[in-house]
BAMAR-316423 format. One record per atom (N, C-alpha, C): residue number from 1; x, z, y. Coordinates in Angstrom, 2 decimals. Example, Ala and Ser with C-alpha at 12.3 -4.5 7.8 and 13.67 -1.06 7.14 Angstrom:
REM residues 2
> 1:13.19:7.80:-5.69 .
> 1:12.30:7.80:-4.50 .
> 1:13.20:7.80:-3.30 .
> 2:12.85:7.08:-2.25 .
> 2:13.67:7.14:-1.06 .
> 2:12.90:7.87:0.03 .
***
This chain:
REM residues 129
> 1:258.19:268.10:-166.23 .
> 1:256.91:267.40:-166.04 .
> 1:255.99:267.74:-165.19 .
> 2:255.07:266.93:-164.86 .
> 2:253.91:267.45:-164.05 .
> 2:252.75:267.72:-164.93 .
> 3:252.43:268.80:-164.65 .
> 3:251.15:269.61:-165.87 .
> 3:249.85:269.43:-164.73 .
> 4:248.72:268.73:-165.71 .
> 4:247.73:269.03:-164.79 .
> 4:246.38:270.04:-165.81 .
> 5:245.85:270.61:-165.40 .
> 5:244.79:270.81:-166.42 .
> 5:243.52:269.82:-166.40 .
> 6:243.20:269.15:-167.39 .
> 6:242.07:268.33:-166.73 .
> 6:240.79:268.80:-167.84 .
> 7:240.06:269.01:-167.26 .
> 7:238.44:269.41:-168.26 .
> 7:237.42:268.43:-168.27 .
> 8:237.05:268.31:-169.45 .
> 8:235.90:267.30:-169.83 .
> 8:236.31:266.16:-170.52 .
> 9:237.65:266.41:-170.99 .
> 9:237.94:264.92:-171.97 .
> 9:237.40:265.32:-173.35 .
> 10:237.17:264.59:-174.11 .
> 10:236.85:264.32:-175.56 .
> 10:238.17:264.07:-176.41 .
> 11:238.44:265.16:-177.28 .
> 11:239.34:264.51:-177.97 .
> 11:239.47:263.58:-178.70 .
> 12:240.33:262.82:-178.93 .
> 12:240.21:261.44:-180.07 .
> 12:240.38:262.12:-181.40 .
> 13:239.87:261.34:-182.71 .
> 13:240.05:261.72:-183.74 .
> 13:241.48:261.79:-183.96 .
> 14:241.91:262.92:-184.96 .
> 14:243.13:263.36:-185.38 .
> 14:243.79:261.86:-186.14 .
> 15:243.17:261.41:-186.79 .
> 15:243.67:260.35:-187.58 .
> 15:244.12:258.95:-186.76 .
> 16:243.18:258.60:-185.88 .
> 16:243.59:257.59:-184.26 .
> 16:245.15:258.40:-183.65 .
> 17:245.09:259.57:-183.50 .
> 17:246.20:259.84:-182.45 .
> 17:247.39:259.63:-183.65 .
> 18:247.43:260.21:-184.87 .
> 18:248.32:260.24:-185.73 .
> 18:248.68:258.66:-185.95 .
> 19:248.11:257.62:-186.02 .
> 19:248.11:256.52:-185.95 .
> 19:248.94:255.75:-184.80 .
> 20:248.67:256.27:-183.65 .
> 20:249.11:255.55:-182.46 .
> 20:250.65:256.29:-182.37 .
> 21:250.62:257.53:-182.93 .
> 21:252.54:258.04:-182.90 .
> 21:253.00:257.40:-183.98 .
> 22:252.38:257.18:-185.10 .
> 22:253.33:256.28:-186.05 .
> 22:253.53:255.24:-185.22 .
> 23:252.81:254.40:-184.64 .
> 23:253.09:252.97:-184.29 .
> 23:253.97:253.30:-183.14 .
> 24:254.00:254.20:-182.13 .
> 24:255.28:254.33:-181.17 .
> 24:256.39:254.55:-181.95 .
> 25:256.29:255.50:-182.90 .
> 25:257.66:255.83:-183.48 .
> 25:258.35:254.53:-184.28 .
> 26:257.60:253.84:-184.83 .
> 26:258.09:252.36:-185.65 .
> 26:258.32:251.40:-184.65 .
> 27:257.74:250.95:-183.55 .
> 27:257.31:249.81:-183.05 .
> 27:258.30:250.06:-181.76 .
> 28:258.19:251.32:-180.97 .
> 28:258.79:251.43:-179.41 .
> 28:259.95:251.26:-179.35 .
> 29:260.49:250.60:-178.60 .
> 29:262.11:250.91:-178.05 .
> 29:262.19:251.11:-176.40 .
> 30:261.02:251.59:-175.97 .
> 30:260.84:252.06:-174.88 .
> 30:261.72:253.70:-174.69 .
> 31:262.52:254.16:-173.87 .
> 31:263.44:255.48:-173.67 .
> 31:262.03:256.06:-173.44 .
> 32:261.09:256.11:-172.41 .
> 32:260.08:257.09:-172.08 .
> 32:259.46:257.42:-173.10 .
> 33:258.81:256.57:-173.93 .
> 33:257.94:256.87:-175.52 .
> 33:258.80:257.69:-176.19 .
> 34:260.25:257.35:-176.53 .
> 34:261.16:258.26:-177.37 .
> 34:261.65:259.54:-176.63 .
> 35:261.51:259.59:-175.65 .
> 35:261.54:260.80:-175.03 .
> 35:260.51:261.61:-175.48 .
> 36:259.30:261.11:-175.10 .
> 36:257.81:262.08:-175.21 .
> 36:257.80:262.12:-176.32 .
> 37:258.07:261.78:-177.62 .
> 37:257.74:261.86:-178.97 .
> 37:258.71:262.97:-179.18 .
> 38:260.14:263.13:-178.62 .
> 38:260.76:263.94:-179.04 .
> 38:260.44:265.29:-178.43 .
> 39:259.93:265.22:-177.11 .
> 39:259.49:266.37:-176.28 .
> 39:258.06:266.95:-177.29 .
> 40:257.23:266.14:-177.84 .
> 40:255.81:266.45:-178.45 .
> 40:256.56:267.16:-179.77 .
> 41:257.57:266.68:-180.50 .
> 41:258.05:267.17:-181.76 .
> 41:258.68:269.01:-181.40 .
> 42:259.18:268.67:-180.46 .
> 42:259.84:269.99:-179.90 .
> 42:258.78:271.08:-179.48 .
> 43:257.75:270.57:-178.86 .
> 43:256.77:271.28:-178.61 .
> 43:255.84:271.68:-180.10 .
> 44:255.74:271.12:-180.69 .
> 44:254.82:271.32:-182.39 .
> 44:255.93:272.22:-182.68 .
> 45:257.04:271.80:-182.59 .
> 45:258.05:273.10:-183.64 .
> 45:258.41:274.42:-182.75 .
> 46:257.63:274.55:-181.49 .
> 46:258.00:275.81:-180.57 .
> 46:259.41:275.93:-180.30 .
> 47:259.90:274.82:-180.55 .
> 47:261.61:274.95:-179.86 .
> 47:262.11:274.75:-178.91 .
> 48:262.54:275.87:-177.99 .
> 48:262.81:275.92:-176.45 .
> 48:263.70:275.35:-176.57 .
> 49:264.58:275.49:-177.36 .
> 49:266.32:274.62:-177.32 .
> 49:265.84:273.43:-177.19 .
> 50:265.23:272.89:-178.08 .
> 50:264.90:271.03:-178.44 .
> 50:264.31:270.92:-177.00 .
> 51:263.53:271.58:-176.50 .
> 51:262.41:271.03:-175.00 .
> 51:263.70:270.91:-174.07 .
> 52:264.06:272.16:-174.00 .
> 52:265.64:272.34:-172.76 .
> 52:266.35:270.95:-172.74 .
> 53:266.83:270.95:-174.06 .
> 53:267.92:269.94:-174.25 .
> 53:267.31:268.63:-173.34 .
> 54:265.97:268.12:-173.49 .
> 54:265.54:266.93:-173.20 .
> 54:265.43:266.89:-171.79 .
> 55:265.48:268.36:-171.08 .
> 55:265.88:267.81:-169.64 .
> 55:267.10:267.99:-168.85 .
> 56:266.93:267.05:-167.80 .
> 56:268.41:266.89:-167.04 .
> 56:268.55:268.51:-166.47 .
> 57:270.00:268.65:-166.47 .
> 57:270.23:270.13:-165.65 .
> 57:269.79:270.20:-164.52 .
> 58:269.54:269.63:-163.99 .
> 58:269.08:269.58:-162.28 .
> 58:267.55:269.22:-162.48 .
> 59:266.94:269.29:-163.26 .
> 59:265.32:268.66:-163.36 .
> 59:264.55:269.74:-162.84 .
> 60:263.64:269.38:-162.05 .
> 60:262.62:270.28:-161.83 .
> 60:261.22:270.12:-162.46 .
> 61:260.47:271.08:-162.68 .
> 61:259.39:270.79:-163.43 .
> 61:258.13:271.88:-162.58 .
> 62:257.24:270.87:-162.54 .
> 62:255.91:271.41:-161.43 .
> 62:254.86:271.52:-162.66 .
> 63:254.38:272.78:-162.69 .
> 63:252.78:272.72:-163.41 .
> 63:251.97:273.39:-162.61 .
> 64:250.81:272.89:-162.91 .
> 64:249.47:273.44:-161.97 .
> 64:248.78:274.21:-162.92 .
> 65:249.23:274.73:-164.03 .
> 65:248.65:276.02:-164.86 .
> 65:248.85:277.13:-164.07 .
> 66:247.49:277.61:-164.07 .
> 66:247.53:279.03:-163.33 .
> 66:247.87:278.94:-161.95 .
> 67:247.85:277.87:-161.13 .
> 67:248.14:278.05:-160.03 .
> 67:249.53:277.05:-160.06 .
> 68:250.00:276.33:-158.76 .
> 68:251.13:275.24:-159.00 .
> 68:252.39:276.13:-159.13 .
> 69:253.33:275.87:-159.76 .
> 69:254.46:276.78:-160.37 .
> 69:255.60:275.58:-159.95 .
> 70:256.64:276.14:-159.65 .
> 70:258.03:275.12:-159.67 .
> 70:258.88:276.01:-160.23 .
> 71:259.75:275.16:-161.27 .
> 71:260.52:275.55:-162.12 .
> 71:261.47:274.69:-162.38 .
> 72:262.66:275.10:-161.75 .
> 72:263.95:274.50:-161.40 .
> 72:265.32:275.08:-162.34 .
> 73:265.82:273.96:-162.78 .
> 73:267.43:274.76:-163.59 .
> 73:267.13:275.32:-165.03 .
> 74:268.26:274.94:-165.62 .
> 74:267.84:275.40:-167.04 .
> 74:267.63:276.82:-167.46 .
> 75:268.04:277.89:-166.88 .
> 75:267.65:279.32:-166.91 .
> 75:265.87:279.25:-167.03 .
> 76:265.53:278.74:-165.81 .
> 76:264.10:278.95:-165.47 .
> 76:263.41:278.03:-166.21 .
> 77:263.85:276.70:-166.88 .
> 77:263.17:276.26:-167.55 .
> 77:263.02:276.68:-168.93 .
> 78:264.14:277.30:-169.49 .
> 78:263.98:278.10:-170.92 .
> 78:263.14:279.22:-170.88 .
> 79:263.23:279.83:-169.57 .
> 79:261.64:281.17:-169.67 .
> 79:260.33:280.33:-169.66 .
> 80:260.29:279.34:-168.79 .
> 80:259.12:278.58:-168.83 .
> 80:258.61:278.54:-169.95 .
> 81:259.39:277.96:-170.89 .
> 81:259.29:277.01:-172.09 .
> 81:258.63:277.94:-173.30 .
> 82:259.60:278.97:-172.94 .
> 82:259.42:280.79:-173.86 .
> 82:258.18:280.90:-173.93 .
> 83:257.46:280.96:-172.52 .
> 83:256.34:281.60:-172.58 .
> 83:255.08:280.67:-172.78 .
> 84:255.57:279.33:-172.50 .
> 84:254.56:278.41:-172.90 .
> 84:254.20:278.25:-174.39 .
> 85:255.02:277.84:-174.99 .
> 85:255.44:277.72:-176.41 .
> 85:254.63:279.05:-176.85 .
> 86:254.84:280.13:-176.93 .
> 86:254.68:281.32:-177.24 .
> 86:253.00:281.40:-177.39 .
> 87:252.45:280.93:-175.90 .
> 87:251.20:281.44:-175.62 .
> 87:250.12:280.25:-175.55 .
> 88:250.81:278.97:-175.20 .
> 88:249.87:277.66:-175.54 .
> 88:250.31:276.65:-176.72 .
> 89:250.04:277.10:-177.85 .
> 89:250.79:275.78:-178.74 .
> 89:250.10:274.78:-178.78 .
> 90:250.97:273.68:-178.97 .
> 90:250.12:272.33:-178.94 .
> 90:249.28:272.26:-180.09 .
> 91:247.83:271.79:-180.04 .
> 91:246.72:271.94:-180.88 .
> 91:247.01:270.24:-181.33 .
> 92:246.82:269.43:-180.36 .
> 92:246.17:268.03:-180.74 .
> 92:247.12:267.10:-179.35 .
> 93:247.35:265.79:-180.04 .
> 93:247.94:265.01:-178.52 .
> 93:246.59:263.89:-178.84 .
> 94:246.26:263.88:-177.20 .
> 94:245.10:263.08:-177.54 .
> 94:245.35:261.68:-176.94 .
> 95:246.39:261.54:-176.14 .
> 95:246.81:260.22:-175.86 .
> 95:248.46:260.35:-175.21 .
> 96:249.12:259.17:-175.59 .
> 96:250.41:258.97:-175.03 .
> 96:250.67:257.44:-174.48 .
> 97:251.52:257.08:-173.36 .
> 97:251.44:256.01:-172.54 .
> 97:252.63:255.94:-172.01 .
> 98:253.28:254.49:-172.25 .
> 98:254.46:254.53:-171.33 .
> 98:254.09:253.97:-170.18 .
> 99:254.18:254.55:-168.67 .
> 99:253.81:254.03:-167.63 .
> 99:255.01:252.99:-167.05 .
> 100:255.95:253.03:-167.40 .
> 100:257.00:252.03:-166.92 .
> 100:258.33:252.12:-167.43 .
> 101:259.18:251.90:-167.06 .
> 101:260.47:252.18:-167.92 .
> 101:261.45:253.27:-167.51 .
> 102:260.69:254.38:-166.70 .
> 102:261.45:255.27:-166.49 .
> 102:260.60:256.83:-166.52 .
> 103:259.12:256.52:-167.21 .
> 103:257.99:257.41:-167.42 .
> 103:257.17:257.06:-167.95 .
> 104:256.49:258.27:-168.76 .
> 104:255.27:258.33:-169.83 .
> 104:254.61:259.62:-169.47 .
> 105:253.10:259.44:-170.40 .
> 105:252.46:260.26:-169.86 .
> 105:251.46:260.62:-170.95 .
> 106:251.27:261.84:-171.09 .
> 106:250.15:262.21:-172.42 .
> 106:249.46:263.15:-171.77 .
> 107:248.44:263.22:-172.87 .
> 107:247.29:264.38:-172.97 .
> 107:247.42:265.14:-173.98 .
> 108:247.12:266.53:-174.17 .
> 108:247.36:267.09:-175.41 .
> 108:246.30:268.48:-174.99 .
> 109:246.22:268.88:-176.07 .
> 109:245.37:270.23:-176.17 .
> 109:246.32:271.56:-176.46 .
> 110:246.63:272.26:-175.04 .
> 110:247.61:273.03:-175.57 .
> 110:246.71:274.51:-175.32 .
> 111:246.60:275.50:-176.08 .
> 111:245.93:276.47:-176.03 .
> 111:244.61:276.16:-176.07 .
> 112:243.69:276.30:-175.13 .
> 112:242.42:276.12:-175.16 .
> 112:241.95:275.14:-174.06 .
> 113:243.11:274.55:-173.21 .
> 113:243.15:273.68:-172.25 .
> 113:243.26:272.17:-172.62 .
> 114:242.97:271.22:-172.37 .
> 114:243.31:269.96:-172.45 .
> 114:244.60:269.46:-170.95 .
> 115:245.42:269.42:-171.23 .
> 115:246.48:269.45:-170.41 .
> 115:247.01:267.64:-170.18 .
> 116:247.51:267.64:-168.92 .
> 116:248.17:266.26:-168.62 .
> 116:249.35:266.24:-168.25 .
> 117:250.56:265.71:-169.03 .
> 117:252.00:265.73:-168.52 .
> 117:252.42:264.54:-168.25 .
> 118:253.16:264.25:-167.25 .
> 118:254.00:263.03:-166.94 .
> 118:255.63:263.50:-167.18 .
> 119:256.12:262.44:-167.83 .
> 119:257.42:262.73:-167.78 .
> 119:258.41:261.84:-167.00 .
> 120:259.11:262.02:-166.17 .
> 120:259.84:261.15:-165.41 .
> 120:261.27:261.30:-165.86 .
> 121:262.15:259.97:-166.08 .
> 121:263.25:260.19:-166.74 .
> 121:264.43:259.94:-165.60 .
> 122:265.30:260.49:-165.19 .
> 122:266.50:260.33:-164.69 .
> 122:267.53:258.94:-165.10 .
> 123:268.50:258.64:-164.54 .
> 123:269.61:257.55:-165.06 .
> 123:270.09:258.09:-166.26 .
> 124:270.22:259.75:-166.66 .
> 124:270.92:259.62:-167.77 .
> 124:269.58:259.53:-169.09 .
> 125:268.42:259.15:-168.91 .
> 125:267.56:259.09:-169.76 .
> 125:266.81:260.48:-170.70 .
> 126:267.47:261.60:-169.30 .
> 126:266.60:263.06:-169.69 .
> 126:265.64:263.01:-168.99 .
> 127:264.63:264.21:-168.98 .
> 127:263.68:264.39:-168.16 .
> 127:263.91:264.88:-166.95 .
> 128:263.79:264.29:-165.73 .
> 128:264.35:264.72:-164.08 .
> 128:263.20:265.32:-163.79 .
> 129:262.13:265.07:-164.09 .
> 129:260.68:265.63:-163.10 .
> 129:259.70:265.37:-163.99 .
***
């Protein structure tokens, strides 16, 4: 996913976010939302293996955190997520949206920053970018 650190966002009340997540889990059949929810669960669980399994084997990941970083391949993704999950735990999901039939966006608090992530799925239904 493409991550961008966003400053100045006001966190939504946690109850509203929980209600929105529950709604998506029960009502949505859109694949990008389901992948995003699994991504959120894996992030919250701090499970490197769960997150990496959501990515296509040829996926690329661009992170704007601490400068532009390109991550490509399963080994690089595993190393990237090991660091991110250890040092920037997800504290709160602020927003989750399905953009189209192949992508979703979310905003969350990771570490002490608000982060925007776009998850773009490939033909196999895994994260391609």
